[in-house]
MDTraj code that builds the backbone (N, CA, C; nanometers):
import mdtraj as md
import numpy as np

residues = "UNK UNK UNK UNK UNK UNK UNK UNK UNK UNK UNK UNK UNK UNK UNK UNK UNK UNK UNK UNK UNK UNK UNK UNK UNK UNK UNK UNK UNK UNK UNK UNK UNK UNK UNK UNK UNK UNK UNK UNK UNK UNK UNK UNK UNK UNK UNK UNK UNK UNK UNK UNK UNK UNK UNK UNK UNK UNK UNK UNK UNK UNK UNK UNK UNK UNK UNK UNK UNK UNK UNK UNK UNK UNK UNK UNK UNK UNK UNK UNK UNK UNK UNK UNK UNK UNK UNK UNK UNK UNK UNK UNK UNK UNK UNK UNK UNK UNK UNK UNK UNK UNK UNK UNK UNK UNK UNK UNK UNK UNK UNK UNK UNK UNK UNK UNK UNK UNK UNK UNK UNK UNK".split()
xyz = np.array([
    [12.6782, 11.3831, 8.2520],
    [12.7142, 11.2838, 8.1531],
    [12.6036, 11.1773, 8.1485],
    [12.5608, 11.1375, 8.0293],
    [12.4560, 11.0370, 8.0137],
    [12.5120, 10.8960, 8.0229],
    [12.4353, 10.8122, 8.0870],
    [12.4698, 10.6711, 8.0980],
    [12.4204, 10.6006, 7.9717],
    [12.5054, 10.5206, 7.9103],
    [12.4663, 10.4482, 7.7898],
    [12.4807, 10.3000, 7.8152],
    [12.3673, 10.2319, 7.8077],
    [12.3631, 10.0889, 7.8351],
    [12.2915, 10.0208, 7.7203],
    [12.3440, 9.9078, 7.6783],
    [12.2843, 9.8330, 7.5691],
    [12.2458, 9.6937, 7.6173],
    [12.1277, 9.6508, 7.5747],
    [12.0789, 9.5156, 7.6001],
    [12.0213, 9.4646, 7.4692],
    [12.0574, 9.3426, 7.4325],
    [11.9981, 9.2802, 7.3146],
    [11.8817, 9.1931, 7.3593],
    [11.7713, 9.2021, 7.2854],
    [11.6553, 9.1176, 7.3127],
    [11.6281, 9.0380, 7.1865],
    [11.6256, 8.9067, 7.2028],
    [11.6075, 8.8157, 7.0899],
    [11.4819, 8.7339, 7.1139],
    [11.3902, 8.7353, 7.0184],
    [11.2667, 8.6583, 7.0275],
    [11.2812, 8.5315, 6.9448],
    [11.2446, 8.4192, 7.0044],
    [11.2633, 8.2914, 6.9377],
    [11.1469, 8.1984, 6.9695],
    [11.1649, 8.0704, 6.9369],
    [11.0622, 7.9705, 6.9640],
    [11.1098, 7.8744, 7.0728],
    [11.0224, 7.7827, 7.1111],
    [11.0544, 7.6877, 7.2186],
    [11.1743, 7.5997, 7.1850],
    [11.1857, 7.5579, 7.0603],
    [11.2944, 7.4669, 7.0234],
    [11.4312, 7.5336, 7.0400],
    [11.4442, 7.6554, 6.9917],
    [11.5739, 7.7218, 7.0029],
    [11.6082, 7.7543, 7.1483],
    [11.5093, 7.7982, 7.2258],
    [11.5398, 7.8309, 7.3650],
    [11.5711, 7.7033, 7.4435],
    [11.5082, 7.5916, 7.4048],
    [11.5421, 7.4639, 7.4677],
    [11.6870, 7.4279, 7.4400],
    [11.7296, 7.4453, 7.3158],
    [11.8689, 7.4161, 7.2794],
    [11.9662, 7.5032, 7.3589],
    [11.9351, 7.6309, 7.3719],
    [12.0212, 7.7213, 7.4487],
    [12.0215, 7.6848, 7.5972],
    [11.9054, 7.6518, 7.6486],
    [11.8935, 7.6126, 7.7893],
    [11.9749, 7.4859, 7.8162],
    [11.9720, 7.3936, 7.7218],
    [12.0479, 7.2701, 7.7351],
    [12.1982, 7.2968, 7.7261],
    [12.2371, 7.3766, 7.6284],
    [12.3790, 7.4039, 7.6068],
    [12.4420, 7.4814, 7.7219],
    [12.3745, 7.5836, 7.7706],
    [12.4357, 7.6731, 7.8688],
    [12.3962, 7.6458, 8.0139],
    [12.2862, 7.5720, 8.0348],
    [12.2429, 7.5467, 8.1722],
    [12.2257, 7.3980, 8.2012],
    [12.2505, 7.3137, 8.1002],
    [12.2355, 7.1682, 8.1139],
    [12.0940, 7.1286, 8.1551],
    [11.9966, 7.2067, 8.1092],
    [11.8555, 7.1761, 8.1328],
    [11.7914, 7.1558, 7.9960],
    [11.7515, 7.0338, 7.9667],
    [11.7029, 6.9996, 7.8333],
    [11.5514, 7.0171, 7.8228],
    [11.5067, 7.1406, 7.8422],
    [11.3656, 7.1745, 7.8219],
    [11.3559, 7.3223, 7.7892],
    [11.2446, 7.3602, 7.7306],
    [11.2262, 7.5006, 7.6963],
    [11.1939, 7.5795, 7.8233],
    [11.2099, 7.7093, 7.8120],
    [11.1789, 7.8013, 7.9214],
    [11.1247, 7.9284, 7.8593],
    [11.0816, 8.0212, 7.9402],
    [11.0251, 8.1433, 7.8841],
    [11.1312, 8.2481, 7.8524],
    [11.2339, 8.2597, 7.9391],
    [11.3348, 8.3635, 7.9192],
    [11.4704, 8.3159, 7.9703],
    [11.5734, 8.3520, 7.8972],
    [11.7120, 8.3298, 7.9393],
    [11.7847, 8.4634, 7.9324],
    [11.8779, 8.4814, 8.0238],
    [11.9614, 8.6028, 8.0241],
    [12.1064, 8.5623, 8.0264],
    [12.1857, 8.6318, 7.9481],
    [12.3297, 8.6079, 7.9437],
    [12.4005, 8.7405, 7.9650],
    [12.4585, 8.7575, 8.0837],
    [12.5308, 8.8800, 8.1154],
    [12.6665, 8.8785, 8.0469],
    [12.7106, 8.9940, 8.0003],
    [12.8411, 9.0048, 7.9367],
    [12.9535, 9.0163, 8.0371],
    [12.9200, 9.0415, 8.1624],
    [13.0212, 9.0493, 8.2668],
    [12.9965, 8.9400, 8.3687],
    [13.1026, 8.8878, 8.4273],
    [13.0904, 8.7811, 8.5259],
    [13.0597, 8.8325, 8.6651],
    [13.0937, 8.9561, 8.6923],
    [13.0765, 9.0112, 8.8257],
    [12.9314, 9.0517, 8.8484],
    [12.8561, 8.9681, 8.9214],
    [12.7145, 8.9943, 8.9428],
    [12.6890, 9.1231, 9.0200],
    [12.7808, 9.1618, 9.1062],
    [12.7609, 9.2808, 9.1884],
    [12.7939, 9.4089, 9.1133],
    [12.8417, 9.3986, 8.9919],
    [12.8835, 9.5150, 8.9148],
    [12.7634, 9.5730, 8.8404],
    [12.7146, 9.6862, 8.8851],
    [12.6023, 9.7523, 8.8213],
    [12.6543, 9.8594, 8.7265],
    [12.5723, 9.9015, 8.6307],
    [12.6154, 10.0052, 8.5375],
    [12.6595, 10.1310, 8.6110],
    [12.7650, 10.1916, 8.5639],
    [12.8163, 10.3144, 8.6234],
    [12.7816, 10.4314, 8.5339],
    [12.7434, 10.5426, 8.5913],
    [12.7112, 10.6632, 8.5148],
    [12.8339, 10.7061, 8.4356],
    [12.8137, 10.7360, 8.3105],
    [12.9216, 10.7834, 8.2273],
    [12.9960, 10.6758, 8.1515],
    [12.9682, 10.5513, 8.1765],
    [13.0345, 10.4425, 8.1031],
    [12.9395, 10.3851, 8.0000],
    [12.9908, 10.3610, 7.8817],
    [12.9132, 10.2853, 7.7842],
    [12.9250, 10.1401, 7.8251],
    [12.8146, 10.0718, 7.8333],
    [12.8198, 9.9371, 7.8859],
    [12.7179, 9.8476, 7.8179],
    [12.7601, 9.7305, 7.7768],
    [12.6699, 9.6303, 7.7219],
    [12.6393, 9.5329, 7.8341],
    [12.5136, 9.5307, 7.8785],
    [12.4776, 9.4436, 7.9894],
    [12.4717, 9.2972, 7.9480],
    [12.4124, 9.2690, 7.8323],
    [12.4028, 9.1308, 7.7890],
    [12.2840, 9.1072, 7.6986],
    [12.2442, 8.9809, 7.6921],
    [12.1361, 8.9379, 7.6035],
    [12.0198, 8.8821, 7.6838],
    [11.9000, 8.9092, 7.6342],
    [11.7776, 8.8492, 7.6874],
    [11.7146, 8.7738, 7.5715],
    [11.6840, 8.6463, 7.5938],
    [11.6235, 8.5631, 7.4904],
    [11.4878, 8.5171, 7.5413],
    [11.3847, 8.5412, 7.4612],
    [11.2473, 8.5117, 7.5011],
    [11.1842, 8.4162, 7.4011],
    [11.1220, 8.3102, 7.4524],
    [11.0429, 8.2219, 7.3679],
    [10.9024, 8.2799, 7.3579],
    [10.8655, 8.3224, 7.2391],
    [10.7330, 8.3802, 7.2171],
    [10.6261, 8.2731, 7.2369],
    [10.6565, 8.1495, 7.1998],
    [10.5595, 8.0411, 7.2192],
    [10.5256, 8.0234, 7.3670],
    [10.6272, 8.0184, 7.4505],
    [10.6040, 8.0022, 7.5942],
    [10.5403, 8.1275, 7.6513],
    [10.5826, 8.2438, 7.6064],
    [10.5230, 8.3692, 7.6529],
    [10.3737, 8.3723, 7.6217],
    [10.3367, 8.3254, 7.5034],
    [10.1946, 8.3222, 7.4649],
    [10.1159, 8.2305, 7.5584],
    [10.1714, 8.1132, 7.5898],
    [10.1037, 8.0216, 7.6827],
    [10.0932, 8.0837, 7.8220],
    [10.2016, 8.1451, 7.8683],
    [10.1997, 8.2106, 7.9997],
    [10.0914, 8.3185, 8.0054],
    [10.0820, 8.3973, 7.9000],
    [9.9832, 8.5053, 7.8949],
    [9.8412, 8.4499, 7.9007],
    [9.8165, 8.3429, 7.8263],
    [9.6833, 8.2815, 7.8283],
    [9.6494, 8.2280, 7.9669],
    [9.7461, 8.1616, 8.0304],
    [9.7239, 8.1077, 8.1651],
    [9.7002, 8.2180, 8.2675],
    [9.7699, 8.3296, 8.2519],
    [9.7574, 8.4410, 8.3465],
    [9.6448, 8.5373, 8.3088],
    [9.5817, 8.5114, 8.1942],
    [9.4715, 8.5940, 8.1451],
    [9.5114, 8.7414, 8.1263],
    [9.6277, 8.7612, 8.0638],
    [9.6664, 8.8950, 8.0236],
    [9.7249, 8.8878, 7.8821],
    [9.7602, 9.0027, 7.8283],
    [9.8039, 9.0082, 7.6892],
    [9.9453, 8.9530, 7.6717],
    [9.9736, 8.9132, 7.5493],
    [10.1087, 8.8692, 7.5152],
    [10.2076, 8.9837, 7.5370],
    [10.1681, 9.1050, 7.5017],
    [10.2553, 9.2208, 7.5202],
    [10.2925, 9.2393, 7.6675],
    [10.1943, 9.2223, 7.7571],
    [10.2228, 9.2366, 7.8997],
    [10.3170, 9.1255, 7.9460],
    [10.2960, 9.0050, 7.8988],
    [10.3838, 8.8935, 7.9360],
    [10.5263, 8.9201, 7.8888],
    [10.5407, 8.9730, 7.7698],
    [10.6750, 9.0041, 7.7198],
    [10.7390, 9.1147, 7.8043],
    [10.6601, 9.2125, 7.8461],
    [10.7120, 9.3132, 7.9393],
    [10.7644, 9.2474, 8.0669],
    [10.6889, 9.1540, 8.1207],
    [10.7285, 9.0830, 8.2425],
    [10.8595, 9.0082, 8.2192],
    [10.8697, 8.9391, 8.1062],
    [10.9898, 8.8604, 8.0775],
    [11.1115, 8.9484, 8.0522],
    [11.0922, 9.0608, 7.9846],
    [11.2037, 9.1541, 7.9645],
    [11.2513, 9.2070, 8.0998],
    [11.1576, 9.2448, 8.1844],
    [11.1940, 9.2923, 8.3180],
    [11.2693, 9.1848, 8.3949],
    [11.2191, 9.0630, 8.3915],
    [11.2844, 8.9513, 8.4608],
    [11.4273, 8.9330, 8.4098],
    [11.4425, 8.9352, 8.2781],
    [11.5748, 8.9216, 8.2188],
    [11.6675, 9.0363, 8.2568],
    [11.6148, 9.1580, 8.2573],
    [11.6959, 9.2738, 8.2962],
    [11.7444, 9.2627, 8.4403],
    [11.6569, 9.2195, 8.5281],
    [11.6971, 9.2039, 8.6678],
    [11.8092, 9.1009, 8.6811],
    [11.8007, 8.9933, 8.6033],
    [11.9115, 8.8961, 8.6045],
    [12.0410, 8.9619, 8.5575],
    [12.0327, 9.0416, 8.4521],
    [12.1529, 9.1075, 8.4007],
    [12.2124, 9.2058, 8.5014],
    [12.1275, 9.2566, 8.5892],
    [12.1735, 9.3502, 8.6912],
    [12.2185, 9.2803, 8.8191],
    [12.2180, 9.1470, 8.8171],
    [12.2719, 9.0732, 8.9310],
    [12.1703, 9.0069, 9.0218],
    [12.0415, 9.0242, 8.9956],
    [11.9401, 8.9582, 9.0770],
    [11.9294, 8.8121, 9.0365],
    [11.8884, 8.7279, 9.1319],
    [11.8696, 8.5857, 9.1029],
    [11.7573, 8.5320, 9.1904],
    [11.7220, 8.4061, 9.1693],
    [11.6126, 8.3474, 9.2462],
    [11.6369, 8.2002, 9.2784],
    [11.7626, 8.1631, 9.2919],
    [11.7959, 8.0238, 9.3227],
    [11.7685, 7.9894, 9.4694],
    [11.7882, 8.0843, 9.5573],
    [11.7627, 8.0629, 9.6995],
    [11.6431, 8.1473, 9.7412],
    [11.5763, 8.1063, 9.8497],
    [11.4554, 8.1751, 9.8945],
    [11.4769, 8.3243, 9.9171],
    [11.5858, 8.3596, 9.9823],
    [11.6133, 8.5004, 10.0116],
    [11.6312, 8.5802, 9.8823],
    [11.7047, 8.5228, 9.7862],
    [11.7242, 8.5875, 9.6559],
    [11.5910, 8.6012, 9.5827],
    [11.5104, 8.4938, 9.5876],
    [11.3799, 8.4944, 9.5215],
    [11.2935, 8.6075, 9.5760],
    [11.2883, 8.6192, 9.7086],
    [11.2056, 8.7224, 9.7708],
    [11.2484, 8.8616, 9.7270],
    [11.3791, 8.8858, 9.7248],
    [11.4307, 9.0163, 9.6843],
    [11.3981, 9.0458, 9.5374],
    [11.4234, 8.9481, 9.4505],
    [11.3979, 8.9679, 9.3081],
    [11.2480, 8.9841, 9.2814],
    [11.1672, 8.9006, 9.3454],
    [11.0221, 8.9066, 9.3262],
    [10.9665, 9.0417, 9.3739],
    [11.0160, 9.0897, 9.4862],
    [10.9734, 9.2203, 9.5382],
    [11.0072, 9.3306, 9.4377],
    [11.1278, 9.3266, 9.3812],
    [11.1694, 9.4268, 9.2833],
    [11.0828, 9.4182, 9.1575],
    [11.0553, 9.2958, 9.1107],
    [10.9693, 9.2790, 8.9929],
    [10.8314, 9.3389, 9.0171],
    [10.7708, 9.3075, 9.1315],
    [10.6371, 9.3593, 9.1614],
    [10.6363, 9.5112, 9.1709],
    [10.7399, 9.5662, 9.2321],
    [10.7519, 9.7117, 9.2448],
    [10.7536, 9.7774, 9.1061],
    [10.8334, 9.7245, 9.0168],
    [10.8453, 9.7825, 8.8820],
    [10.7191, 9.7564, 8.8010],
    [10.6642, 9.6365, 8.8097],
    [10.5422, 9.6049, 8.7349],
    [10.4260, 9.6938, 8.7794],
    [10.4168, 9.7208, 8.9092],
    [10.3111, 9.8104, 8.9578],
    [10.3289, 9.9509, 8.9029],
    [10.4527, 9.9975, 8.8919],
    [10.4781, 10.1285, 8.8318],
    [10.4392, 10.1274, 8.6834],
    [10.4709, 10.0165, 8.6156],
    [10.4360, 10.0055, 8.4740],
    [10.2836, 10.0066, 8.4581],
    [10.2133, 9.9361, 8.5452],
    [10.0664, 9.9344, 8.5391],
    [10.0098, 10.0747, 8.5596],
    [10.0661, 10.1475, 8.6545],
    [10.0167, 10.2823, 8.6817],
    [10.0427, 10.3761, 8.5648],
    [10.1421, 10.3422, 8.4821],
    [10.1708, 10.4214, 8.3624],
    [10.0843, 10.3750, 8.2454],
    [10.0002, 10.2744, 8.2706],
    [9.9087, 10.2175, 8.1721],
    [9.9793, 10.1573, 8.0526],
    [10.0863, 10.0838, 8.0785],
    [10.1537, 10.0074, 7.9737],
    [10.0695, 9.8839, 7.9470],
    [10.0538, 9.8434, 7.8217],
    [9.9668, 9.7324, 7.7789],
    [9.9672, 9.6162, 7.8744],
    [9.8474, 9.5723, 7.9084],
    [9.8320, 9.4538, 7.9934],
    [9.7541, 9.3483, 7.9217],
])
top = md.Topology()
chain = top.add_chain()
for i, resn in enumerate(residues, 1):
    res = top.add_residue(resn, chain, resSeq=i)
    for name in ("N", "CA", "C"):
        top.add_atom(name, md.element.get_by_symbol(name[0]), res)
traj = md.Trajectory(xyz[None], top)
């Protein structure tokens, strides 16, 4: 049986992501990516055979462009990084505490290295 999972990705600007960040996180500044999981249970991962909507990923293209310039890589690669970051949040990863950060960062690097080896745009 095939696993069916849906994620919405919305591209926006700094102003809209700032408004969302303020409304949902009480942080009145723009950010590069926000994730909104459709389920509250962080430990609940997709199950094989269930149709499941994980949630939404919202990316500020303006901030992504600045991040890419600072990191000296392409906008496309930065968006890949942000989508991955958002997906990991939807799957229950976080980075509020040092231990969580280390685990999430390790997973991001592992996946990004695989993406690089597949020669996905950088």
